[in-house]
VMD Tcl script that builds the backbone (N, CA, C; Angstrom):
set m [mol new atoms 261]
animate dup $m
set s [atomselect $m all]
$s set {name element resname resid chain x y z} {
  {N N MET 1 A 108.778 110.031 119.350}
  {CA C MET 1 A 110.200 110.200 119.184}
  {C C MET 1 A 110.625 109.590 117.849}
  {N N ALA 2 A 111.343 110.306 117.073}
  {CA C ALA 2 A 111.816 109.815 115.783}
  {C C ALA 2 A 113.125 109.054 115.955}
  {N N LEU 3 A 113.268 108.008 115.169}
  {CA C LEU 3 A 114.495 107.218 115.176}
  {C C LEU 3 A 115.118 107.278 113.795}
  {N N ASP 4 A 116.430 107.266 113.750}
  {CA C ASP 4 A 117.100 107.179 112.466}
  {C C ASP 4 A 117.390 105.711 112.171}
  {N N ALA 5 A 118.279 105.439 111.260}
  {CA C ALA 5 A 118.580 104.061 110.856}
  {C C ALA 5 A 119.051 103.202 112.033}
  {N N ARG 6 A 119.684 103.808 113.034}
  {CA C ARG 6 A 120.133 103.026 114.193}
  {C C ARG 6 A 118.966 102.394 114.928}
  {N N GLY 7 A 117.785 103.027 114.854}
  {CA C GLY 7 A 116.606 102.498 115.515}
  {C C GLY 7 A 116.087 101.222 114.893}
  {N N CYS 8 A 116.616 100.870 113.737}
  {CA C CYS 8 A 116.193 99.648 113.047}
  {C C CYS 8 A 117.038 98.443 113.435}
  {N N GLN 9 A 118.065 98.637 114.228}
  {CA C GLN 9 A 118.921 97.532 114.636}
  {C C GLN 9 A 118.160 96.641 115.614}
  {N N HIS 10 A 118.402 95.339 115.498}
  {CA C HIS 10 A 117.660 94.368 116.302}
  {C C HIS 10 A 117.755 94.640 117.800}
  {N N ALA 11 A 118.944 94.935 118.298}
  {CA C ALA 11 A 119.120 95.150 119.737}
  {C C ALA 11 A 118.323 96.353 120.228}
  {N N ILE 12 A 118.289 97.413 119.447}
  {CA C ILE 12 A 117.546 98.614 119.844}
  {C C ILE 12 A 116.055 98.344 119.790}
  {N N ALA 13 A 115.598 97.678 118.725}
  {CA C ALA 13 A 114.179 97.331 118.614}
  {C C ALA 13 A 113.749 96.445 119.784}
  {N N GLU 14 A 114.583 95.477 120.127}
  {CA C GLU 14 A 114.282 94.579 121.240}
  {C C GLU 14 A 114.193 95.348 122.554}
  {N N GLN 15 A 115.090 96.289 122.781}
  {CA C GLN 15 A 115.074 97.085 124.000}
  {C C GLN 15 A 113.796 97.925 124.088}
  {N N ILE 16 A 113.393 98.518 122.995}
  {CA C ILE 16 A 112.167 99.330 122.984}
  {C C ILE 16 A 110.976 98.467 123.373}
  {N N VAL 17 A 110.855 97.285 122.761}
  {CA C VAL 17 A 109.735 96.392 123.049}
  {C C VAL 17 A 109.820 95.867 124.481}
  {N N ASP 18 A 111.009 95.479 124.942}
  {CA C ASP 18 A 111.184 94.961 126.301}
  {C C ASP 18 A 110.784 95.986 127.358}
  {N N GLN 19 A 110.941 97.266 127.040}
  {CA C GLN 19 A 110.591 98.322 127.990}
  {C C GLN 19 A 109.150 98.792 127.808}
  {N N GLY 20 A 108.354 98.029 127.029}
  {CA C GLY 20 A 106.934 98.334 126.884}
  {C C GLY 20 A 106.608 99.338 125.794}
  {N N GLY 21 A 107.588 99.696 124.997}
  {CA C GLY 21 A 107.349 100.666 123.927}
  {C C GLY 21 A 106.903 99.999 122.639}
  {N N GLU 22 A 106.399 100.809 121.753}
  {CA C GLU 22 A 106.000 100.361 120.428}
  {C C GLU 22 A 106.517 101.363 119.410}
  {N N TYR 23 A 106.745 100.905 118.211}
  {CA C TYR 23 A 107.125 101.815 117.154}
  {C C TYR 23 A 106.809 101.195 115.806}
  {N N ILE 24 A 106.781 102.012 114.798}
  {CA C ILE 24 A 106.496 101.565 113.441}
  {C C ILE 24 A 107.697 101.909 112.580}
  {N N LEU 25 A 108.124 100.954 111.763}
  {CA C LEU 25 A 109.212 101.189 110.837}
  {C C LEU 25 A 108.667 101.200 109.419}
  {N N GLY 26 A 109.143 102.121 108.632}
  {CA C GLY 26 A 108.793 102.121 107.221}
  {C C GLY 26 A 109.564 101.033 106.503}
  {N N LEU 27 A 108.917 100.387 105.567}
  {CA C LEU 27 A 109.543 99.320 104.809}
  {C C LEU 27 A 110.014 99.889 103.479}
  {N N LYS 28 A 111.285 99.751 103.200}
  {CA C LYS 28 A 111.855 100.337 101.987}
  {C C LYS 28 A 112.408 99.250 101.074}
  {N N GLY 29 A 112.865 99.662 99.922}
  {CA C GLY 29 A 113.327 98.736 98.903}
  {C C GLY 29 A 114.497 97.865 99.290}
  {N N ASN 30 A 115.272 98.241 100.290}
  {CA C ASN 30 A 116.412 97.413 100.678}
  {C C ASN 30 A 115.977 96.156 101.432}
  {N N GLN 31 A 114.695 96.049 101.706}
  {CA C GLN 31 A 114.109 94.845 102.303}
  {C C GLN 31 A 113.150 94.240 101.272}
  {N N ARG 32 A 113.662 93.974 100.064}
  {CA C ARG 32 A 112.824 93.631 98.919}
  {C C ARG 32 A 111.884 92.454 99.170}
  {N N HIS 33 A 112.394 91.344 99.703}
  {CA C HIS 33 A 111.547 90.166 99.905}
  {C C HIS 33 A 110.462 90.435 100.942}
  {N N ARG 34 A 110.821 91.119 102.000}
  {CA C ARG 34 A 109.842 91.452 103.041}
  {C C ARG 34 A 108.812 92.435 102.475}
  {N N GLN 35 A 109.275 93.399 101.705}
  {CA C GLN 35 A 108.363 94.381 101.116}
  {C C GLN 35 A 107.386 93.698 100.153}
  {N N GLU 36 A 107.867 92.762 99.349}
  {CA C GLU 36 A 106.996 92.033 98.432}
  {C C GLU 36 A 105.955 91.216 99.204}
  {N N ALA 37 A 106.371 90.590 100.304}
  {CA C ALA 37 A 105.432 89.800 101.105}
  {C C ALA 37 A 104.351 90.684 101.719}
  {N N VAL 38 A 104.739 91.850 102.200}
  {CA C VAL 38 A 103.769 92.783 102.789}
  {C C VAL 38 A 102.832 93.315 101.712}
  {N N ASP 39 A 103.380 93.664 100.549}
  {CA C ASP 39 A 102.534 94.111 99.433}
  {C C ASP 39 A 101.524 93.034 99.064}
  {N N ASP 40 A 101.985 91.776 98.959}
  {CA C ASP 40 A 101.087 90.670 98.628}
  {C C ASP 40 A 100.001 90.508 99.691}
  {N N PHE 41 A 100.385 90.649 100.962}
  {CA C PHE 41 A 99.430 90.525 102.063}
  {C C PHE 41 A 98.294 91.535 101.914}
  {N N PHE 42 A 98.641 92.816 101.732}
  {CA C PHE 42 A 97.608 93.844 101.648}
  {C C PHE 42 A 96.859 93.793 100.319}
  {N N THR 43 A 97.510 93.367 99.240}
  {CA C THR 43 A 96.806 93.197 97.967}
  {C C THR 43 A 95.753 92.103 98.101}
  {N N GLY 44 A 96.128 91.002 98.715}
  {CA C GLY 44 A 95.181 89.908 98.934}
  {C C GLY 44 A 94.059 90.307 99.870}
  {N N ALA 45 A 94.391 91.026 100.921}
  {CA C ALA 45 A 93.373 91.479 101.874}
  {C C ALA 45 A 92.392 92.427 101.205}
  {N N THR 46 A 92.910 93.308 100.358}
  {CA C THR 46 A 92.054 94.251 99.652}
  {C C THR 46 A 91.140 93.510 98.677}
  {N N ALA 47 A 91.678 92.529 97.969}
  {CA C ALA 47 A 90.882 91.760 97.012}
  {C C ALA 47 A 89.756 91.004 97.706}
  {N N ALA 48 A 89.990 90.602 98.953}
  {CA C ALA 48 A 88.981 89.868 99.719}
  {C C ALA 48 A 88.164 90.803 100.602}
  {N N ASN 49 A 88.179 92.092 100.286}
  {CA C ASN 49 A 87.480 93.100 101.092}
  {C C ASN 49 A 87.900 93.060 102.553}
  {N N CYS 50 A 89.171 92.776 102.771}
  {CA C CYS 50 A 89.798 92.780 104.100}
  {C C CYS 50 A 89.163 91.784 105.063}
  {N N ALA 51 A 88.614 90.700 104.546}
  {CA C ALA 51 A 88.001 89.682 105.401}
  {C C ALA 51 A 89.032 89.124 106.371}
  {N N GLY 52 A 88.788 89.281 107.653}
  {CA C GLY 52 A 89.659 88.752 108.688}
  {C C GLY 52 A 90.924 89.546 108.936}
  {N N VAL 53 A 91.112 90.676 108.267}
  {CA C VAL 53 A 92.338 91.446 108.438}
  {C C VAL 53 A 92.102 92.705 109.254}
  {N N SER 54 A 91.051 93.428 108.990}
  {CA C SER 54 A 90.695 94.662 109.696}
  {C C SER 54 A 91.840 95.674 109.745}
  {N N PRO 55 A 92.355 96.091 108.596}
  {CA C PRO 55 A 93.445 97.078 108.637}
  {C C PRO 55 A 92.924 98.484 108.885}
  {N N ASP 56 A 93.758 99.293 109.473}
  {CA C ASP 56 A 93.497 100.727 109.551}
  {C C ASP 56 A 94.209 101.347 108.362}
  {N N TYR 57 A 93.681 102.449 107.884}
  {CA C TYR 57 A 94.221 103.079 106.694}
  {C C TYR 57 A 94.171 104.592 106.860}
  {N N THR 58 A 95.202 105.249 106.405}
  {CA C THR 58 A 95.196 106.704 106.360}
  {C C THR 58 A 96.078 107.153 105.197}
  {N N ALA 59 A 95.857 108.349 104.734}
  {CA C ALA 59 A 96.653 108.915 103.644}
  {C C ALA 59 A 97.151 110.281 104.081}
  {N N GLU 60 A 98.287 110.655 103.563}
  {CA C GLU 60 A 98.897 111.944 103.874}
  {C C GLU 60 A 99.369 112.571 102.567}
  {N N ILE 61 A 99.053 113.815 102.377}
  {CA C ILE 61 A 99.458 114.514 101.151}
  {C C ILE 61 A 100.320 115.710 101.527}
  {N N ASP 62 A 101.513 115.770 100.949}
  {CA C ASP 62 A 102.411 116.916 101.110}
  {C C ASP 62 A 102.549 117.573 99.745}
  {N N ARG 63 A 102.269 118.843 99.704}
  {CA C ARG 63 A 102.341 119.556 98.436}
  {C C ARG 63 A 103.173 120.823 98.632}
  {N N ASP 64 A 104.084 121.036 97.729}
  {CA C ASP 64 A 104.797 122.303 97.677}
  {C C ASP 64 A 104.914 122.683 96.197}
  {N N PRO 65 A 105.462 123.836 95.877}
  {CA C PRO 65 A 105.474 124.267 94.477}
  {C C PRO 65 A 106.190 123.309 93.514}
  {N N ASP 66 A 107.139 122.519 94.029}
  {CA C ASP 66 A 107.936 121.669 93.149}
  {C C ASP 66 A 107.538 120.199 93.122}
  {N N ARG 67 A 106.717 119.770 94.065}
  {CA C ARG 67 A 106.400 118.339 94.087}
  {C C ARG 67 A 105.127 118.063 94.865}
  {N N LEU 68 A 104.620 116.881 94.631}
  {CA C LEU 68 A 103.458 116.375 95.348}
  {C C LEU 68 A 103.833 114.991 95.861}
  {N N ALA 69 A 103.691 114.768 97.145}
  {CA C ALA 69 A 103.987 113.462 97.735}
  {C C ALA 69 A 102.717 112.932 98.385}
  {N N VAL 70 A 102.337 111.736 98.000}
  {CA C VAL 70 A 101.179 111.076 98.596}
  {C C VAL 70 A 101.691 109.832 99.310}
  {N N ARG 71 A 101.425 109.743 100.590}
  {CA C ARG 71 A 101.850 108.589 101.383}
  {C C ARG 71 A 100.596 107.860 101.866}
  {N N LEU 72 A 100.565 106.558 101.603}
  {CA C LEU 72 A 99.446 105.728 102.029}
  {C C LEU 72 A 99.925 104.798 103.131}
  {N N TYR 73 A 99.186 104.731 104.203}
  {CA C TYR 73 A 99.563 103.907 105.357}
  {C C TYR 73 A 98.474 102.875 105.602}
  {N N TRP 74 A 98.835 101.602 105.521}
  {CA C TRP 74 A 97.961 100.494 105.867}
  {C C TRP 74 A 98.569 99.827 107.091}
  {N N ILE 75 A 97.779 99.621 108.111}
  {CA C ILE 75 A 98.291 99.084 109.369}
  {C C ILE 75 A 97.413 97.916 109.795}
  {N N SER 76 A 98.046 96.801 110.146}
  {CA C SER 76 A 97.306 95.631 110.606}
  {C C SER 76 A 98.169 94.854 111.589}
  {N N GLU 77 A 97.521 94.274 112.567}
  {CA C GLU 77 A 98.222 93.391 113.493}
  {C C GLU 77 A 98.041 91.933 113.092}
  {N N THR 78 A 97.265 91.683 112.053}
  {CA C THR 78 A 97.036 90.343 111.538}
  {C C THR 78 A 98.118 90.045 110.513}
  {N N LEU 79 A 99.084 89.256 110.898}
  {CA C LEU 79 A 100.228 88.995 110.033}
  {C C LEU 79 A 100.333 87.514 109.671}
  {N N CYS 80 A 99.205 86.839 109.622}
  {CA C CYS 80 A 99.192 85.378 109.494}
  {C C CYS 80 A 99.860 84.846 108.244}
  {N N THR 81 A 99.906 85.599 107.157}
  {CA C THR 81 A 100.507 85.075 105.932}
  {C C THR 81 A 101.979 85.457 105.778}
  {N N LEU 82 A 102.493 86.230 106.703}
  {CA C LEU 82 A 103.891 86.673 106.611}
  {C C LEU 82 A 104.782 85.736 107.411}
  {N N SER 83 A 105.971 85.485 106.887}
  {CA C SER 83 A 106.922 84.669 107.621}
  {C C SER 83 A 107.779 85.549 108.531}
  {N N ASP 84 A 108.332 84.950 109.553}
  {CA C ASP 84 A 109.276 85.628 110.441}
  {C C ASP 84 A 108.690 86.915 111.024}
  {N N THR 85 A 107.446 86.852 111.513}
  {CA C THR 85 A 106.778 88.060 112.006}
  {C C THR 85 A 107.392 88.607 113.285}
  {N N GLU 86 A 108.094 87.786 114.028}
  {CA C GLU 86 A 108.741 88.301 115.243}
  {C C GLU 86 A 109.832 89.288 114.912}
  {N N ARG 87 A 110.441 89.150 113.757}
  {CA C ARG 87 A 111.472 90.069 113.317}
  {C C ARG 87 A 110.862 91.391 112.971}
}
mol reanalyze $m
mol bondsrecalc $m
mol representation Tube
mol addrep $m
């Protein structure tokens, strides 16, 4: 099920988790400090050959006559270097 921006509100996220659901949110530029911390986490993990992180990775390519979009997805449940991980 897709969620729009309302799905990012704390109360809605909490309800989804409380009812046993899971979801993934994309991190965008309006969360600059959090985005920088996540970038640093995966950059460090990559530099250390992912020692102790075990991320999953996938790529998606969308191509049409006017543009090419490449989306890279790194996923990990190891969030030890990030602050406020419950959020």
